[in-house]
Every structure is written in structure tokens, then in C-alpha cells.
N, C-alpha and C positions, 0 to 999 in steps of 0.2 A: 424553954421560953419560946426561942426562936421558931420552932416547930410549930408551937401553938398559935403565934402571931400568922405564921404562913396559912395555916388551916383556916384562920379566921378570914383573912383576905380572901382566900380562894371561896370561901362560903359566900363573901360579900359580893364577889366577882359572879358567882353563880345566881345570886338573887337579883342582881342588876341585870343580867342577861336574862332570866325569866320574865322580869318586868318590862323589858324592851320586847320581847317576843310577844308577850301577853298585849301590850300596846298596840303593836303593828297587827296581831291577829284581829283587835277589836275595831282598828281603823278599816281592815279589809273587810271585815263582816258589816261594817256600817256602810261602806261603799257598794257591797253587793246588795245589800237590803234597800239602800236608796234606789240603785240602778232596777232592781227587780220591781220596787213599788211604781217608780217613774213609769217604766214599760209598761206594766199592768194598767196603769192610769191612763197612759195614752192610747192603748188598745181599746178599753173601754169606752173611753172618749169618742173614738172613731166609730165603734160598735154602733154606740147610742145615736150618733149622728146618722147612721145610715139607716137605722132603725127608723129613727123620725122621718127620713125621707121616704122610706118605704111603707110606712104607717103600720108596720107589723115586725116585732123582732124575729119572727118566724121567717121574714124574707131576708135576713141578714145571713150571708155566709163569709167566712173568711177566703181570700182568693186562692183557689186550687190551681196550679199551674197546668194548664192544657197543652202546652208545648215542650215541658222540660224532657220528656223521653225523646223527643224528635231532634232536639237541637244538640248537633253534633260539632260543639265548639273544640277548637284546637290550641293547644299552649304552643306557645312560641320558644319555649325552652330557655327564655333568656332572663327569666325572673320577675318580668313585667305583668301586669295584670290588664288585659283588653277587655272592654265591656261594651257592647252594644245597647246604647240608651234609646228608647223609643218613648215617645209621649203619644197617647191615644185618648179619644173623646169616647166612651162607651155608650154615650147617648145618641150618637150619630147613627149607628147602624150595629146590626148583630155581629158582623164581622169588619170594623172599621179600617181604614186606611190609616195608617201611622202618621201624624201631623208633623211629629219632630224625630229626626233620625240623626244620632250622634255616636261617634266612636270614642270611647274615653281610653285613655292609657294612664296606668300608675306605676310608677317605679319606686319601690321602698327602698331600694339602694341609694339613689340619688336625690330621693325625696321631690321628685318633678312629676309632674302630670301634663299630659296632651290632651286637647279635646278637638276632634274634627266634627264640623256641622256639615252633613250631607244634604242637600236641597232635595226635596221630596219631588220635584218635576225633571231631576237630572235623567236624561235618555239613556237608557242602560238595555243590555240583553239579559233577560231573565230566563235562567236555564229551563228548556223544557216549555218557554212560553213566548219566545221571541222577544223582540224590542218593545219597551214600553217605559212609562214612569217609574223612577226606583221605587216609589212608597206601593205601587200596584204589587211588587213582590211580597209585601206582607199580607195584603188581601189574599192573595193567592196561595200562599204557602206558610204564612206565619214567618216567626224570626228565623227559623231554619233556611227557608228560601231566601230570605233578605241577606243572612249571613253568607249564602252559596252565591248570591248575586255580588255581593262586595267583594268576596274572594275572586270571582272569574272576572270583574270589570276593572277592579282597583288594586288586586293583589295583596289584600291587606287580610290576615286570618283573624279570627276573633274567637275567645275562650267562651266568654259568658254573655247573657242576655239580661237586660232589666226592663220591664214595661210598666209604666207608671200611668195609670189613669190621670186625666187632668185634675180630678178632685184631689188626688193625694198630692200634686202640687201645691194647691192652696192649703193643704194640711201643713205642709213643709212650710210654708211661709208664716202660717198663722202661729205656728208651735215656736218657730225661731223668734218672730218679732210680732208678739200679740197686739202691739200699738200700731202696727204697719210699718213698711219698709220705705225709706225715701229714696224717691227716684228722680231723676232730670227727665221728664217727658219732652221728647224733642218737637213735638206738633200736637195740634189738636186732633184726638183719634174719636171717630163716631162710626160706630158698625152695628146694626142689629141684622140678624139672620131671620129668613122667611119664617123659620119654625120657632124663634123666639128663645132657642136654646143659649145663643150667643149675644150679648148685648154689651158692647163696649163704649163707653161714654167718658173721654179722659181729657183733660185740660193741659195745654202747652204749661211747661214752667215745673219747679221742684214740687211734687207732690209725695203726700204720704199714703201709701197704697196698701190695702189689705190684701190677703190672698187672690180673692176672686178678681180683684181690679187688677192686681200684678198679673195674674193669669191672662186678662184680655189685653194688658200691654204686650206680652211676649207672643200672642197668637195674631195680633192685627196685621192685615197685610193690604190693605185697601188704599194703596197709594201707588205712585209710579214706579218705585223701587220693588214692590211686592216681596218676595221670598228674600231679596239680598238684605233689606232692612230688618225684616222679622229675625233672621238668623243673627245679624248684628245685636239686636235687643235680647235675644236669647242668651247669646254670651256675655252680654254685660250683666244681665240679671245671675246668671251662673256665678260670675266672680263676686258680685254681692252676696249671694248667699253661701259661698265658700268661704270669705271672710266673716260673715256673723256665725257660720257654724265652728270655725276654728278659734272664735273669741272665747273668753272664759265663760261668759253666760251660756254661749253655745256648747261648749262641752257639758256644762251642766244639765243641759235639756236634751242632750244626745239620745239617753234611754226613752224618754218620753216621746221623743220624734220618731224613734224606731218603731214603737208600738202604735203612735198614731197612724203612719202611713202603711202599715202593714196589710190592711185590709184592701189596698189601692195598688198592691204591686205583685207583679208575676215575675219571678226570676230562678234561674238554674244556680245562683249563689247559695251553697248551703250555709247554714247557719254557724257552722265551725269557721267557715272562711269569711263570713261577713264579720265575726268577732275579731279574727285574726286581722284584718284590713283596718276595723275600727280603731282596734290597738295601735296599729302602725302609724294610723293617721293622728291618733291622739298623742303618742309618743314622738312621733316624727312628722309635724306638721308640715303640709306641702310648701315648699319654698318658692316655687314658681310654676304658672300654668299658662303654657303656649296654646293659641287658638289658631284654627284656621278654617275657611269656609271653601266647600267644594261643590260646583266648580269655581275657578277664581275668575274675577272680573276681566281678566284678559284672555281668556280661553271659553267663552260662552256666547251663544246667541239664541234669540229665540226663534221657534221653527214649528209650523203647525202641521200635525201629523192627521191622517185620516180617523174619522169618527171610530170608536169612542175615545181615542188616546188624546186629542186636542192638541193645545199648545204645549210645547215641551222646552226645556233647557238643553239644547245640544251644545257638543263640544268635541274638541280634538281628544279622541280616548286614550291615546297613548301618552299624551302630556299630562291630563289628568291624573293617570296611574302613576307616573312618576313624580309628580307633585306630592300626591299623598304618601307614597314609599319614602321619599326623601324626608318627610314631615315627620313620619314614625321611625324613620332610620331601619325601614326594613327593605330589603333588596331580594 
């Protein structure tokens, strides 16, 4: 009798275990299905928008990296991931100079992130090309020459790069915040480029900005503080986007976001690495993000160089290098 009860109990436990395994498997499949659907929906949406702009679906192509094979990124061996983040406007030129240059570091062990904004007019030595503005390195040799320039001048080694067309930035904002993102605009901002591709019309005060308007906000530089104020706005908006992405709604939108921006991004981050980082960020959200701008305000002066270089941000090179190495704790 006792043996019979014991068999019934074991049978009951097995049935419960199978039920739980079945439930977990179902939930897992639902998550995978939802993520796959949202990713494909986002990619289809982005491709449709590109087709509309190109007036023909035949003109639409997913970004294929033209830099991946040449990029010789280096792993620092400390478990941290270092990425060269570049923002470009593909409308400006066939090989445009990058408008935004940042170094991002993520440490999955400490759940900390660091972000250094490098001003594009920083006067540096470009290997094989002499002294010039930092963003000239991208025009002369793509992200690899820019990586070399940063390593030589600032002593920071970078493993990955990610180039985002500014249209991809608007996609990020509009996907995460379809109703717009609330931003405190610190002054009236009006600017229109000669070719009409850039038109910024923003009013001072708390505004709800869509992707295109927010792009204008982070690109504006037509005031006395120029790039210094623009970098501050870029870092401010990155913090807002980070908070939005790590919210519950942001996590749900992540698969669609990845699909949405894929046609606008060129990176050497492989799919498996992106999935791993995404999983780490979702399971272990960034608890803090330190930011710095290079050069610092106490180590910079305007200086005019002969044509075609023009006005640059000059600096004490050794002091700049030490400041950035201390920030990333690299020696």
C-alpha cells in the first residue's frame, strides 16, 4: 500500500514537472515569436520608408559594411567592450566627414558605462597625413584611420565601430517615443543650410520633439559656444534615450528598434555579439553612465591653420591624452 502511494506521488511530481517545462517552453516560444515578428516588422517599416524616399523599391539596399574588413579593432582583455560611435549624414557627400565622434565603454561586470565625446575640430596628427581636424581622419581613411588616430594621439584602443546615418537616429527616437520626446530646449534655435537639407526651427522651453526635430536639436551649433554646447546636448539626449530604452516599454520595443535601424547602421559588431550585449543590458541594466568631453574647457584654445584646415581646437596633447586615459582607467 505504501509503495503504491509512493508511486502515485512520483507520478504526480513527474506530471507537474512536465507541466512546468511545457509552460516555460510555451513562454519561451512566445517571446521568440514576438521578438522575431517585431524585428521583421521594424525592418519592413524602415525599408518601406527608404523605398518611399527613393521612389523605387529597387533602389533600396540593406547597409553592407564597406569598412569591416579594414577595421583592426583591439580587445583590451579586461572584459569591457569599447565602441567607436560615429554619426554621419549620407546626404552631404559621397564620403562625408563624421559629425559626431564618441567612444563608448560598457563593463558587464560592474554594469557601468562610460561615454567620451571627441570634438570633431580637435587638432591631432593623422598617421600618414600630418596634422588636421580629428574628423578629417574618417574622410581620409574611414573608421580604421580614425581608430589609429585616436590610438596614436589619445592612447585609447577600440575594438568595435558603429556608424549610424542620421536618418537612423530619427528612427530610434520615433520607435522608442512615437508621440515625441520631452526636452528642455535652452534657447531659440534657428538654422537653415544653403542646400536646404538641414532646417532647424526650435523654440526655447520644454518641447515635445519627434525624431527629426530632436536631430536638429543635437546638431545645432550656430551660437557662441559652438561644438561645446552641441556635445552637451548630444550627451543630454543620449541619457534620455538610455532611460527610455531601459524602461519596460523600451524593452518591449527593442526587437522592433533593432529591425528599424538596421538599414541605417554599419558596424563590425556581429549578430551573436549584439544578442549577447542586448541580453546583458536587459538582465543587468546600466546603473551609471559617466560622460566627458574632449578637449576639456581648461585645456583648449581656438587657432587658425592655413587653408584648407581653417579654425581648429588646439590643446596640450599630453594633458588631453592623460585626461582621457584616466577617464577610461587605461594606462
